[in-house]
C-alpha positions as a Markdown table, in Angstrom:
| # | Residue | x | y | z |
|---|---|---|---|---|
| 1 | Unk | 148.8 | -65.1 | 62.8 |
| 2 | Unk | 148.9 | -61.4 | 62.3 |
| 3 | Unk | 145.8 | -59.7 | 60.9 |
| 4 | Unk | 146.3 | -56.3 | 59.4 |
| 5 | Unk | 143.5 | -53.6 | 58.5 |
| 6 | Unk | 144.1 | -52.4 | 54.8 |
| 7 | Unk | 142.2 | -48.6 | 55.2 |
| 8 | Unk | 141.8 | -45.5 | 52.6 |
| 9 | Unk | 141.3 | -42.4 | 53.2 |
| 10 | Unk | 141.6 | -38.6 | 53.1 |
| 11 | Unk | 143.4 | -36.6 | 55.2 |
| 12 | Unk | 140.2 | -34.8 | 56.9 |
| 13 | Unk | 139.4 | -38.1 | 58.3 |
| 14 | Unk | 142.3 | -38.6 | 60.4 |
| 15 | Unk | 140.9 | -38.1 | 64.0 |
| 16 | Unk | 138.2 | -41.3 | 62.7 |
| 17 | Unk | 141.6 | -43.2 | 62.0 |
| 18 | Unk | 142.6 | -42.8 | 65.5 |
| 19 | Unk | 139.5 | -44.4 | 67.0 |
| 20 | Unk | 140.1 | -47.2 | 65.8 |
| 21 | Unk | 144.1 | -47.1 | 66.2 |
| 22 | Unk | 142.7 | -47.3 | 69.2 |
| 23 | Unk | 141.0 | -50.2 | 69.9 |
| 24 | Unk | 142.5 | -52.1 | 67.1 |
| 25 | Unk | 146.1 | -53.7 | 68.3 |
| 26 | Unk | 147.4 | -55.0 | 65.3 |
| 27 | Unk | 148.7 | -53.5 | 62.6 |
| 28 | Unk | 146.3 | -50.7 | 60.1 |
| 29 | Unk | 148.9 | -50.4 | 56.8 |
| 30 | Unk | 146.6 | -46.8 | 55.9 |
| 31 | Unk | 146.8 | -44.6 | 51.9 |
| 32 | Unk | 145.9 | -41.4 | 52.5 |
| 33 | Unk | 145.1 | -39.7 | 49.4 |
| 34 | Unk | 146.2 | -35.7 | 49.4 |
| 35 | Unk | 145.5 | -33.2 | 46.4 |
| 36 | Unk | 148.0 | -30.1 | 45.7 |
| 37 | Unk | 146.2 | -28.1 | 47.9 |
| 38 | Unk | 146.2 | -30.9 | 51.2 |
| 39 | Unk | 148.1 | -31.3 | 54.6 |
| 40 | Unk | 152.0 | -32.6 | 53.4 |
| 41 | Unk | 152.7 | -35.7 | 54.3 |
| 42 | Unk | 155.0 | -34.0 | 57.3 |
| 43 | Unk | 151.9 | -32.3 | 58.6 |
| 44 | Unk | 149.6 | -35.2 | 58.0 |
| 45 | Unk | 151.7 | -37.7 | 60.2 |
| 46 | Unk | 151.7 | -34.9 | 62.9 |
| 47 | Unk | 148.1 | -34.4 | 63.1 |
| 48 | Unk | 147.3 | -37.6 | 63.2 |
| 49 | Unk | 149.5 | -38.5 | 65.9 |
| 50 | Unk | 147.8 | -35.1 | 67.8 |
| 51 | Unk | 144.7 | -36.9 | 67.6 |
| 52 | Unk | 146.2 | -39.4 | 69.9 |
| 53 | Unk | 147.0 | -36.7 | 72.2 |
| 54 | Unk | 144.1 | -35.5 | 72.4 |
| 55 | Unk | 142.7 | -38.6 | 73.1 |
| 56 | Unk | 145.4 | -39.6 | 76.1 |
| 57 | Unk | 146.0 | -42.5 | 74.1 |
| 58 | Unk | 150.0 | -41.1 | 72.8 |
| 59 | Unk | 151.5 | -43.1 | 75.3 |
| 60 | Unk | 150.7 | -46.4 | 73.4 |
| 61 | Unk | 154.8 | -47.7 | 72.8 |
| 62 | Unk | 153.4 | -49.9 | 69.9 |
| 63 | Unk | 151.3 | -47.2 | 68.1 |
| 64 | Unk | 155.1 | -46.3 | 65.8 |
| 65 | Unk | 154.9 | -49.4 | 64.6 |
| 66 | Unk | 151.3 | -50.5 | 64.3 |
| 67 | Unk | 150.3 | -48.0 | 62.1 |
| 68 | Unk | 151.8 | -47.0 | 58.6 |
| 69 | Unk | 150.4 | -43.8 | 56.8 |
| 70 | Unk | 151.7 | -44.0 | 52.7 |
| 71 | Unk | 150.6 | -40.9 | 50.9 |
| 72 | Unk | 149.0 | -41.1 | 47.3 |
| 73 | Unk | 148.9 | -38.2 | 45.1 |
| 74 | Unk | 147.4 | -38.0 | 42.3 |
| 75 | Unk | 147.6 | -36.8 | 38.8 |
| 76 | Unk | 145.6 | -33.1 | 38.8 |
| 77 | Unk | 143.7 | -34.3 | 36.0 |
| 78 | Unk | 141.6 | -36.7 | 38.1 |
| 79 | Unk | 138.2 | -35.9 | 38.3 |
| 80 | Unk | 136.9 | -38.8 | 40.7 |
| 81 | Unk | 138.5 | -39.8 | 44.1 |
| 82 | Unk | 140.0 | -43.5 | 43.3 |
| 83 | Unk | 139.0 | -45.7 | 46.1 |
| 84 | Unk | 140.0 | -48.9 | 44.7 |
| 85 | Unk | 143.6 | -48.0 | 43.2 |
| 86 | Unk | 144.0 | -47.0 | 47.1 |
| 87 | Unk | 142.2 | -49.8 | 48.6 |
| 88 | Unk | 144.6 | -51.8 | 46.5 |
| 89 | Unk | 147.7 | -50.1 | 48.0 |
| 90 | Unk | 146.4 | -50.6 | 51.3 |
| 91 | Unk | 146.7 | -54.2 | 50.8 |
| 92 | Unk | 149.6 | -54.4 | 49.1 |
| 93 | Unk | 151.2 | -52.6 | 52.2 |
| 94 | Unk | 149.1 | -55.6 | 54.3 |
| 95 | Unk | 150.7 | -58.6 | 52.2 |
| 96 | Unk | 154.3 | -57.4 | 52.8 |
| 97 | Unk | 153.5 | -57.9 | 56.8 |
| 98 | Unk | 150.3 | -60.2 | 57.9 |
| 99 | Unk | 149.1 | -63.1 | 56.1 |
| 100 | Unk | 145.6 | -61.8 | 57.1 |
| 101 | Unk | 144.1 | -59.1 | 56.2 |
| 102 | Unk | 140.9 | -57.0 | 55.9 |
| 103 | Unk | 140.2 | -53.7 | 54.3 |
| 104 | Unk | 137.9 | -51.4 | 56.1 |
| 105 | Unk | 136.9 | -47.3 | 55.3 |
| 106 | Unk | 138.4 | -45.6 | 58.1 |
| 107 | Unk | 134.5 | -44.7 | 58.7 |
| 108 | Unk | 134.0 | -48.2 | 60.4 |
| 109 | Unk | 135.2 | -48.7 | 64.0 |
| 110 | Unk | 136.0 | -52.3 | 65.1 |
| 111 | Unk | 134.6 | -53.5 | 68.3 |
| 112 | Unk | 137.7 | -53.3 | 70.8 |
| 113 | Unk | 138.3 | -57.6 | 70.6 |
| 114 | Unk | 138.1 | -57.5 | 67.1 |
| 115 | Unk | 141.7 | -58.2 | 67.0 |
| 116 | Unk | 142.2 | -61.0 | 69.5 |
| 117 | Unk | 139.0 | -62.6 | 68.4 |
| 118 | Unk | 139.5 | -62.6 | 64.0 |
| 119 | Unk | 143.5 | -64.2 | 65.4 |
| 120 | Unk | 141.6 | -67.2 | 66.7 |
| 121 | Unk | 139.4 | -67.2 | 63.8 |
| 122 | Unk | 141.8 | -67.3 | 61.2 |
| 123 | Unk | 143.7 | -70.5 | 62.6 |
| 124 | Unk | 140.7 | -72.4 | 62.5 |
| 125 | Unk | 138.9 | -70.8 | 59.3 |
| 126 | Unk | 141.3 | -69.8 | 56.9 |
| 127 | Unk | 144.2 | -72.8 | 57.6 |
| 128 | Unk | 145.8 | -74.5 | 54.8 |
| 129 | Unk | 143.5 | -77.7 | 56.2 |
| 130 | Unk | 140.3 | -75.5 | 56.1 |
| 131 | Unk | 140.4 | -74.2 | 53.0 |
| 132 | Unk | 140.1 | -77.0 | 50.7 |
| 133 | Unk | 139.4 | -73.6 | 48.1 |
| 134 | Unk | 139.0 | -70.6 | 49.0 |
| 135 | Unk | 136.9 | -68.7 | 52.0 |
| 136 | Unk | 136.0 | -65.1 | 53.2 |
| 137 | Unk | 135.2 | -64.5 | 56.7 |
| 138 | Unk | 132.3 | -62.2 | 56.9 |
| 139 | Unk | 132.4 | -59.2 | 59.9 |
| 140 | Unk | 129.1 | -58.0 | 60.4 |
| 141 | Unk | 128.7 | -54.0 | 60.1 |
| 142 | Unk | 125.7 | -52.0 | 61.9 |
| 143 | Unk | 125.4 | -48.2 | 62.8 |
| 144 | Unk | 124.3 | -46.5 | 65.5 |
| 145 | Unk | 121.9 | -43.6 | 66.9 |
| 146 | Unk | 124.0 | -40.4 | 66.8 |
| 147 | Unk | 123.1 | -39.8 | 70.9 |
| 148 | Unk | 125.1 | -43.3 | 70.8 |
| 149 | Unk | 127.9 | -42.1 | 68.9 |
| 150 | Unk | 128.6 | -38.8 | 70.7 |
| 151 | Unk | 128.1 | -40.4 | 74.1 |
| 152 | Unk | 131.3 | -41.3 | 74.5 |
| 153 | Unk | 130.8 | -43.9 | 77.5 |
| 154 | Unk | 128.2 | -45.3 | 76.0 |
| 155 | Unk | 130.0 | -45.7 | 72.4 |
| 156 | Unk | 132.9 | -47.6 | 74.7 |
| 157 | Unk | 129.9 | -50.2 | 75.5 |
| 158 | Unk | 128.6 | -50.7 | 72.7 |
| 159 | Unk | 132.0 | -51.7 | 70.4 |
| 160 | Unk | 133.2 | -53.6 | 73.9 |
| 161 | Unk | 130.2 | -55.9 | 74.1 |
| 162 | Unk | 128.2 | -57.9 | 72.2 |
| 163 | Unk | 125.4 | -58.5 | 74.1 |
| 164 | Unk | 125.5 | -54.4 | 74.6 |
| 165 | Unk | 124.9 | -54.7 | 70.9 |
| 166 | Unk | 122.0 | -56.6 | 70.8 |
| 167 | Unk | 119.8 | -54.6 | 73.5 |
| 168 | Unk | 120.3 | -51.8 | 71.2 |
| 169 | Unk | 119.2 | -53.6 | 68.3 |
| 170 | Unk | 115.0 | -54.2 | 67.7 |
| 171 | Unk | 115.1 | -57.5 | 65.4 |
| 172 | Unk | 110.7 | -57.2 | 65.1 |
| 173 | Unk | 110.0 | -55.9 | 62.2 |
| 174 | Unk | 106.3 | -54.7 | 63.0 |
| 175 | Unk | 107.9 | -53.6 | 66.0 |
| 176 | Unk | 109.8 | -51.4 | 63.9 |
| 177 | Unk | 107.0 | -49.1 | 62.1 |
| 178 | Unk | 105.7 | -48.4 | 65.6 |
| 179 | Unk | 108.5 | -46.9 | 66.8 |
| 180 | Unk | 109.0 | -43.7 | 68.6 |
| 181 | Unk | 111.2 | -41.6 | 70.2 |
| 182 | Unk | 111.6 | -43.2 | 73.2 |
| 183 | Unk | 111.3 | -46.9 | 71.3 |
| 184 | Unk | 113.7 | -46.1 | 68.5 |
| 185 | Unk | 116.3 | -48.6 | 68.0 |
| 186 | Unk | 119.7 | -47.4 | 68.4 |
| 187 | Unk | 121.4 | -49.7 | 66.2 |
| 188 | Unk | 120.2 | -51.5 | 63.0 |
| 189 | Unk | 122.4 | -53.5 | 60.2 |
| 190 | Unk | 124.5 | -50.5 | 58.3 |
| 191 | Unk | 122.6 | -48.8 | 55.1 |
| 192 | Unk | 119.4 | -50.9 | 56.3 |
| 193 | Unk | 117.2 | -47.2 | 56.1 |
| 194 | Unk | 118.5 | -46.3 | 52.6 |
| 195 | Unk | 119.3 | -50.1 | 50.5 |
| 196 | Unk | 117.8 | -53.4 | 52.2 |
| 197 | Unk | 120.8 | -55.3 | 49.9 |
| 198 | Unk | 123.9 | -54.3 | 51.1 |
| 199 | Unk | 124.4 | -56.4 | 53.9 |
| 200 | Unk | 121.2 | -58.5 | 53.9 |
| 201 | Unk | 122.7 | -61.7 | 53.3 |
| 202 | Unk | 125.3 | -61.3 | 56.2 |
| 203 | Unk | 121.9 | -62.0 | 58.4 |
| 204 | Unk | 121.9 | -59.7 | 61.4 |
| 205 | Unk | 119.4 | -61.8 | 63.0 |
| 206 | Unk | 121.1 | -64.9 | 62.9 |
| 207 | Unk | 124.2 | -62.9 | 63.9 |
| 208 | Unk | 122.4 | -61.5 | 67.3 |
| 209 | Unk | 121.3 | -65.0 | 68.3 |
| 210 | Unk | 124.6 | -67.4 | 67.6 |
| 211 | Unk | 127.7 | -67.5 | 69.3 |
| 212 | Unk | 129.6 | -70.1 | 66.4 |
| 213 | Unk | 130.4 | -69.1 | 62.6 |
| 214 | Unk | 127.8 | -69.7 | 60.5 |
| 215 | Unk | 128.1 | -69.7 | 56.1 |
| 216 | Unk | 125.6 | -67.7 | 54.6 |
| 217 | Unk | 124.9 | -67.3 | 50.4 |
| 218 | Unk | 125.7 | -64.8 | 48.9 |
| 219 | Unk | 122.5 | -62.3 | 47.1 |
| 220 | Unk | 123.3 | -59.3 | 44.5 |
| 221 | Unk | 123.9 | -56.2 | 45.9 |
| 222 | Unk | 125.7 | -57.5 | 48.8 |
| 223 | Unk | 129.0 | -55.4 | 49.8 |
| 224 | Unk | 130.3 | -57.1 | 53.1 |
| 225 | Unk | 133.7 | -56.5 | 54.9 |
| 226 | Unk | 135.7 | -59.7 | 54.4 |
| 227 | Unk | 138.9 | -61.3 | 56.2 |
| 228 | Unk | 141.1 | -63.3 | 53.8 |
| 229 | Unk | 144.1 | -65.2 | 53.7 |
| 230 | Unk | 146.9 | -64.5 | 51.3 |
| 231 | Unk | 147.3 | -63.6 | 48.4 |
| 232 | Unk | 145.0 | -61.2 | 47.9 |
| 233 | Unk | 142.5 | -60.4 | 45.7 |
| 234 | Unk | 142.1 | -56.9 | 44.4 |
| 235 | Unk | 139.3 | -54.6 | 43.9 |
| 236 | Unk | 138.9 | -53.5 | 40.0 |
| 237 | Unk | 140.4 | -50.0 | 40.0 |
| 238 | Unk | 138.5 | -49.0 | 37.0 |
| 239 | Unk | 135.8 | -47.9 | 40.1 |
| 240 | Unk | 136.2 | -44.7 | 41.6 |
| 241 | Unk | 134.2 | -42.2 | 44.1 |
| 242 | Unk | 131.0 | -44.0 | 45.2 |
| 243 | Unk | 128.8 | -46.6 | 44.1 |
| 244 | Unk | 129.4 | -50.6 | 43.3 |
| 245 | Unk | 132.9 | -50.2 | 44.6 |
| 246 | Unk | 132.3 | -52.8 | 46.7 |
| 247 | Unk | 129.8 | -55.0 | 45.4 |
| 248 | Unk | 132.2 | -55.6 | 43.0 |
| 249 | Unk | 134.4 | -57.4 | 45.3 |
| 250 | Unk | 132.5 | -60.0 | 46.3 |
| 251 | Unk | 130.5 | -60.5 | 42.8 |
| 252 | Unk | 134.0 | -61.5 | 42.0 |
| 253 | Unk | 135.0 | -63.4 | 44.6 |
| 254 | Unk | 131.8 | -65.4 | 43.9 |
| 255 | Unk | 132.8 | -65.8 | 40.6 |
| 256 | Unk | 136.2 | -66.8 | 41.6 |
| 257 | Unk | 134.8 | -70.1 | 43.4 |
| 258 | Unk | 135.3 | -68.4 | 47.7 |
| 259 | Unk | 132.5 | -69.5 | 50.0 |
| 260 | Unk | 131.3 | -66.7 | 52.7 |
| 261 | Unk | 131.5 | -67.7 | 56.5 |
| 262 | Unk | 130.4 | -64.6 | 58.9 |
| 263 | Unk | 132.0 | -64.2 | 62.5 |
| 264 | Unk | 129.4 | -64.7 | 65.1 |
| 265 | Unk | 131.7 | -62.6 | 67.8 |
| 266 | Unk | 133.5 | -59.3 | 65.8 |
| 267 | Unk | 132.0 | -56.7 | 64.3 |
| 268 | Unk | 131.7 | -52.8 | 63.0 |
| 269 | Unk | 130.6 | -49.5 | 63.7 |
| 270 | Unk | 129.8 | -47.1 | 61.4 |
| 271 | Unk | 130.9 | -43.7 | 62.1 |
| 272 | Unk | 128.5 | -41.7 | 60.7 |
| 273 | Unk | 129.2 | -39.1 | 62.6 |
| 274 | Unk | 132.6 | -38.1 | 63.8 |
| 275 | Unk | 132.9 | -38.9 | 66.9 |
| 276 | Unk | 135.7 | -36.1 | 67.9 |
| 277 | Unk | 133.7 | -32.9 | 66.5 |
| 278 | Unk | 130.6 | -31.1 | 67.2 |
| 279 | Unk | 129.0 | -30.7 | 64.0 |
| 280 | Unk | 129.8 | -33.7 | 60.6 |
| 281 | Unk | 128.2 | -33.2 | 58.1 |
| 282 | Unk | 129.3 | -35.6 | 54.9 |
| 283 | Unk | 129.0 | -34.3 | 51.2 |
| 284 | Unk | 126.6 | -35.2 | 48.5 |
| 285 | Unk | 127.7 | -39.2 | 47.5 |
| 286 | Unk | 127.1 | -39.7 | 43.2 |
| 287 | Unk | 126.4 | -43.5 | 42.8 |
| 288 | Unk | 125.7 | -42.7 | 39.8 |
| 289 | Unk | 129.9 | -43.0 | 39.0 |
| 290 | Unk | 130.1 | -46.2 | 40.2 |
| 291 | Unk | 127.1 | -48.3 | 37.8 |
| 292 | Unk | 127.8 | -46.5 | 34.7 |
| 293 | Unk | 131.2 | -49.2 | 35.0 |
| 294 | Unk | 129.5 | -52.1 | 35.9 |
| 295 | Unk | 127.8 | -53.1 | 32.8 |
| 296 | Unk | 131.9 | -53.6 | 31.6 |
| 297 | Unk | 132.5 | -55.3 | 34.7 |
| 298 | Unk | 130.2 | -58.0 | 34.2 |
| 299 | Unk | 131.7 | -58.7 | 31.3 |
| 300 | Unk | 134.7 | -58.6 | 32.0 |
| 301 | Unk | 134.1 | -61.1 | 35.1 |
| 302 | Unk | 132.0 | -63.4 | 32.3 |
| 303 | Unk | 135.3 | -63.5 | 30.4 |
| 304 | Unk | 137.0 | -63.9 | 32.8 |
| 305 | Unk | 135.8 | -66.9 | 35.4 |
| 306 | Unk | 133.9 | -68.8 | 32.3 |
| 307 | Unk | 130.4 | -67.7 | 31.7 |
| 308 | Unk | 129.7 | -66.5 | 36.0 |
| 309 | Unk | 126.9 | -64.1 | 35.3 |
| 310 | Unk | 124.4 | -63.0 | 37.7 |
| 311 | Unk | 121.1 | -61.5 | 36.5 |
| 312 | Unk | 120.8 | -57.9 | 36.7 |
| 313 | Unk | 117.7 | -57.1 | 39.5 |
| 314 | Unk | 115.3 | -55.5 | 37.3 |
| 315 | Unk | 114.5 | -52.5 | 39.7 |
| 316 | Unk | 118.5 | -51.2 | 38.3 |
| 317 | Unk | 118.2 | -52.1 | 35.0 |
| 318 | Unk | 114.6 | -49.6 | 35.2 |
| 319 | Unk | 115.4 | -47.7 | 37.0 |
| 320 | Unk | 119.4 | -47.0 | 37.7 |
| 321 | Unk | 120.4 | -47.5 | 34.3 |
| 322 | Unk | 118.3 | -45.1 | 32.5 |
| 323 | Unk | 119.3 | -42.1 | 35.2 |
| 324 | Unk | 123.0 | -43.3 | 34.3 |
| 325 | Unk | 122.9 | -43.5 | 30.4 |
| 326 | Unk | 120.9 | -40.2 | 30.6 |
| 327 | Unk | 124.2 | -38.7 | 32.8 |
| 328 | Unk | 126.9 | -40.5 | 30.9 |
| 329 | Unk | 125.9 | -41.9 | 27.6 |
| 330 | Unk | 127.0 | -45.1 | 28.4 |
| 331 | Unk | 130.2 | -44.3 | 29.5 |
| 332 | Unk | 132.7 | -45.9 | 32.5 |
| 333 | Unk | 133.2 | -43.1 | 34.7 |
| 334 | Unk | 136.7 | -43.3 | 35.7 |
| 335 | Unk | 139.5 | -41.6 | 36.0 |
| 336 | Unk | 142.2 | -42.3 | 33.7 |
| 337 | Unk | 141.8 | -45.2 | 30.3 |
| 338 | Unk | 144.4 | -46.5 | 30.8 |
| 339 | Unk | 143.6 | -47.6 | 34.0 |
| 340 | Unk | 143.3 | -52.0 | 33.6 |
| 341 | Unk | 141.3 | -53.3 | 36.3 |
| 342 | Unk | 143.5 | -55.7 | 38.8 |
| 343 | Unk | 142.1 | -59.7 | 38.3 |
| 344 | Unk | 141.6 | -61.5 | 41.2 |
| 345 | Unk | 145.5 | -63.5 | 41.6 |
């Protein structure tokens, strides 16, 4: 019942990987994307373990065997961060070590008991007897106010207890419109303020009230974090940088016949600020890069899965594609024309 975390990252986020490893007691396979001017492999490993030393966790005797770092140096001609290629590399690393795996971005921290709880769930929900077809287990994702992330005691409480998360979560939509600094919610579904579609299908309102797994239907634009049984489906590697690179995964899993079940007691919290740094600035995200490949992806899925195709929302067809076409003239922005999409296994 070993569950492995498949992580992709750049060297500047080593302290975030350390934050994950402090709470995740299973195997972690992390692929680090390095450029010519980045740290060497030896220096990167040293910096990672130094992050643990600063956190007072270096005495963990399992650390050296639990966390594996693989380094990928891309061709100098590549312009975009190859996010899905790195995810696939991490999944393959996990496949050699575990029967179950979850792909997670390095800036998401699992709750303290997530590993033990997932081990219990996979034996019931992902066993060969329980799944006639294929099943994906959904781990809800939330984000918290800066004041929570920067308060280590408060953050530990949040990650240690669903009840603490529930207290900080504001469920009344009418109340949300009347927020003041004093009453403002400290926790909400990930990316809710920017995009309502990304995690709406997870149904956080139901999750807050339940202690049993529940099935959910796919909704367009969903990008959940998923726990899967081997053989692990792979991501489409034509998607690079930002935009649609996780959305395509749930879309293709649906086309392949997967069902989605939400786990009631495991969750992720987005560390949108580096909890180990006083200041943390994020670079602008170029979402149009991923969108430029969406039309080609939909056609490929349609050809692969007996004509499966979901209609594109009107807002995307009217506004997003107009901007994408203006920027890229109907071309899929990817690193190398010779990189083929990874079909589901």
